[in-house]
C-alpha positions in Angstrom: 133.7 90.7 142.8 134.0 93.8 140.7 130.6 93.6 139.1 128.9 96.2 141.3 131.5 99.0 140.9 131.4 98.4 137.1 127.6 98.7 137.0 127.6 101.8 139.2 130.2 103.3 136.9 128.1 102.6 133.8 125.0 104.0 135.5 126.9 107.2 136.5 128.1 107.7 132.9 124.5 107.2 131.6 123.2 109.8 134.2 125.9 112.3 133.2 125.0 111.8 129.5 121.3 112.4 130.2 122.1 115.5 132.2 124.3 116.8 129.4 121.6 116.0 126.8 119.0 117.8 128.9 121.2 120.9 129.2 121.9 121.0 125.5 118.2 120.7 124.7 117.3 123.8 126.6 116.2 126.8 124.5 119.1 129.2 123.6 119.2 133.0 123.2 121.3 132.5 120.0 122.4 129.5 118.1 124.9 128.6 115.3 124.3 125.9 112.7 127.3 124.5 110.8 126.8 123.5 107.2 129.3 120.7 106.6 129.6 117.4 104.9 126.2 117.9 103.3 124.4 118.2 106.6 123.1 120.9 109.0 124.8 120.5 112.4 122.9 120.4 114.7 119.9 119.5 112.6 117.4 120.9 115.2 117.9 123.9 117.4 115.5 125.5 119.9 115.7 129.2 120.6 113.7 131.8 122.5 111.6 134.3 120.5 113.7 137.3 119.4 116.8 135.1 119.0 119.1 135.0 116.1 120.3 131.8 114.4 123.5 131.9 112.3 124.3 129.4 109.6 128.0 129.0 108.6 128.9 127.3 105.4 131.9 125.0 106.1 131.5 123.1 102.9 133.5 123.8 99.7 130.3 124.4 97.6 127.6 127.0 97.6 124.7 126.3 100.0 121.3 127.8 100.8 118.9 127.9 103.8 115.3 128.2 102.8 112.0 127.8 104.7 108.7 128.1 102.9 106.3 128.5 105.8 107.1 130.8 107.6 109.3 132.1 104.8 113.0 133.0 105.0 115.7 132.5 102.3 119.4 133.0 102.6 120.2 133.2 98.9 123.5 131.7 98.0 125.9 131.2 100.9 129.4 130.8 99.5 132.0 128.6 101.2 133.1 130.3 104.4 130.0 132.6 104.2 127.3 133.1 106.8 123.6 133.8 106.9 121.7 135.0 110.0 118.0 135.3 110.7 116.2 136.7 113.8 113.0 134.8 114.8 110.2 137.2 116.0 107.4 134.7 116.1 106.9 131.5 118.1 106.6 128.4 115.8 108.4 125.6 114.1 110.5 126.5 111.1 111.4 123.5 108.8 114.1 124.4 106.2 116.1 122.8 103.5 119.0 123.5 101.2 117.6 124.2 97.7 121.0 123.2 96.3 120.6 119.8 98.1 116.9 119.2 99.0 117.9 116.1 101.0 119.5 118.4 103.6 116.9 119.3 106.1 116.9 121.2 109.4 114.5 122.7 111.9 114.3 125.7 114.2 111.9 125.6 117.1 111.1 129.1 118.5 109.6 129.3 122.0 108.5 132.0 124.4 111.2 133.5 126.6 111.3 132.4 130.2 109.6 135.6 131.2 107.0 135.3 128.5 106.2 131.7 129.4 106.0 132.7 133.1 103.6 135.5 132.3 101.2 133.2 130.5 100.9 131.2 133.7 100.2 134.2 135.9 97.0 136.2 136.3 96.6 139.8 135.1 97.3 141.3 138.6 100.4 139.0 139.0 101.8 140.0 135.6 101.2 143.7 136.4 103.0 143.3 139.8 106.0 141.8 138.1 106.4 144.8 135.7 108.7 147.5 137.1 106.9 150.1 134.9 103.5 149.4 136.3 104.1 149.8 140.1 101.5 152.5 140.5 98.9 150.5 138.8 99.8 147.4 140.9 99.5 149.5 144.1 96.1 151.0 143.0 94.7 147.5 142.3 95.7 146.4 145.7 94.3 149.5 147.3 91.0 149.0 145.5 90.8 145.4 146.6 90.5 144.3 142.9 93.1 141.6 142.9 90.6 138.8 143.4 88.2 140.1 140.8 90.9 140.5 138.2 92.2 137.0 139.0 88.9 135.4 137.9 89.0 133.2 134.8 87.7 136.0 132.6 89.1 136.4 130.1 89.7 140.1 130.4 91.5 142.8 128.4 93.3 145.3 130.6 94.6 148.6 129.4 97.4 149.3 131.9 98.7 152.9 132.4 102.4 153.2 133.0 104.0 154.9 136.1 104.8 157.9 133.8 101.1 158.2 133.0 100.2 158.2 136.7 102.8 160.8 137.4 101.0 163.1 134.9 97.8 163.0 136.9 97.5 166.2 139.1 98.2 165.6 142.8 94.8 166.6 143.9 93.1 164.1 141.5 95.4 161.3 142.8 94.6 162.4 146.4 90.9 162.2 145.7 91.2 158.7 144.2 93.5 157.5 147.0 91.0 158.7 149.6 87.9 157.1 148.0 88.2 153.4 147.3 84.9 153.4 145.5 86.0 156.2 143.2 89.3 154.4 142.6 87.5 151.2 141.7 85.4 153.0 139.2 88.5 154.4 137.5 90.4 151.1 137.5 87.3 149.2 136.2 87.2 151.7 133.3 90.5 150.2 132.2 89.2 146.6 132.0 87.0 144.9 129.3 85.4 141.4 129.4 86.8 139.2 126.7 90.3 138.8 125.3 91.1 141.4 122.6 94.6 141.1 121.1 95.9 144.2 119.3 95.0 142.6 115.9 91.4 142.4 117.1 91.2 146.1 117.8 89.8 147.9 114.8 89.2 151.6 114.1 85.9 152.9 115.5 85.3 149.9 117.8 83.5 150.5 121.1 84.4 148.3 124.1 82.2 148.2 127.2 84.2 148.3 130.4 83.6 146.7 133.7 82.7 150.2 135.0 79.9 150.4 132.4 81.4 153.1 130.2 82.6 152.6 126.7 86.1 153.0 125.3 86.6 154.1 121.7 89.3 152.4 119.7 91.2 154.4 117.1 93.6 152.8 114.7 95.8 154.9 112.4 98.8 154.3 110.2 97.5 150.9 109.0 99.2 149.2 106.1 98.6 150.9 102.9 100.3 151.9 99.7 99.7 155.1 97.9 101.0 156.7 94.7 101.1 153.5 92.7 102.3 152.7 89.2 99.7 150.6 87.4 100.7 148.7 84.3 99.0 146.0 82.3 96.0 145.5 80.0 93.5 147.5 82.1 93.2 151.3 82.7 93.4 152.9 86.1 89.9 153.4 87.6 88.5 150.2 86.0 85.8 148.2 87.6 86.1 145.1 89.7 87.2 141.7 88.2 90.6 143.1 87.4 92.7 140.7 85.4 96.3 140.6 84.1 97.4 143.7 86.0 100.8 144.4 87.7 100.7 146.8 90.5 104.1 148.2 91.4 104.6 150.6 94.3 106.8 153.6 93.5 109.6 154.7 95.7 108.5 158.3 95.7 109.0 160.3 99.0 105.9 160.3 101.2 104.6 156.9 100.2 103.4 154.9 103.1 104.1 151.2 102.8 103.6 148.5 105.5 103.3 151.2 108.3 102.9 149.9 111.8 99.3 150.6 113.0 99.0 152.9 116.0 96.3 151.8 118.4 94.7 154.4 120.7 92.1 153.9 123.5 90.1 157.0 124.3 93.1 159.1 123.2 95.7 157.0 125.1 98.3 155.3 122.9 99.1 151.6 123.3 102.8 151.6 123.8 103.2 147.8 124.4 100.5 145.4 123.2 99.7 141.8 123.7 101.2 140.8 127.1 99.4 137.5 127.6 98.3 136.4 131.1 96.6 133.2 132.1 93.2 135.0 132.2 93.5 137.5 129.4 95.7 140.1 127.9 97.3 143.4 128.9 98.0 146.4 126.7 100.2 149.0 128.3 99.0 152.6 127.6 100.4 156.0 128.2 97.3 157.4 129.9 95.2 157.1 133.0 91.7 156.9 131.7 89.0 158.8 133.6 85.3 158.0 132.8 83.9 161.3 131.4 80.7 161.2 133.5 82.5 160.3 136.8 82.0 162.8 139.6 85.3 163.6 141.2 85.7 166.4 143.7 88.5 167.9 141.6 86.3 168.2 138.6 88.2 165.8 136.3 86.6 165.8 132.9 89.2 164.1 130.6 91.9 161.5 130.4 95.4 162.4 131.5 98.1 161.5 129.0 101.8 161.3 129.9 102.7 163.2 126.7 100.5 166.2 127.5 100.5 168.7 130.3 98.2 168.0 133.2 96.9 171.6 133.0 95.6 171.1 129.5 94.0 167.8 130.3 92.4 168.3 133.7 90.8 171.6 134.7 91.8 173.0 138.0 89.4 172.8 140.9 87.2 175.9 140.8 85.5 175.4 144.1 
């Protein structure tokens, strides 16, 4: 008589349990792992890229949290102490306690919802979703380039910000807005066939655009160390096949160590690199790039950079 209500009740409890499990398995923006009773609780956490995980030692002995690949190490965490680490790369991080190697845990780092969404969208769609690229999105639509830039590609798009468009003289923008063919030439000058991540862009590289012109890549501030102390069995200035030598960077002022490379495209600076779309990659730049040989009624002869005055970049119309 009471079998059906009982079965329904059990089924409802199972469903609630599954829902709760599904919710808890969702990636988090931050997470806390408790070290207690010789275990990591929870043993596995999933977080979004850029999130911080905090380990809290609730045991009465010193503990450590160590991952060898990719590497991070807490050092000794005393009872009641904490260790936090921010994960800036997607991946799976297996870690252990070096004090008790049988203690194991794992952090899974995934793309943010926005990042994951962008990877499923085409270049024009990603641009249209960025509040800092509204002028570019409108220009692509005006030039009827949405379909072309939605092809499989892959493409690399150097995308000027709204601030960069604002630096273009009004008469130049008017000329582009009134001539779809001219606008298409300019926009095509910002797109290259092939997917080039920022790490693929090297100093002196020339990239042929869809417009036919070439963009020159400049990379400065690359990782380097100067003013070194050299100690060991060999003299400074020795030949190759160096052996048994310790190279220790000094801490003298002016030394450059692990500097972030600055990537420029025809004089425009890449301000936000590596926005991945389904058919390529977008690098946001601070300039509107104008092909040097393009005939525009307002006599544009150079690129317009948001950080420079329009007067210095684009000569006034002399006609």
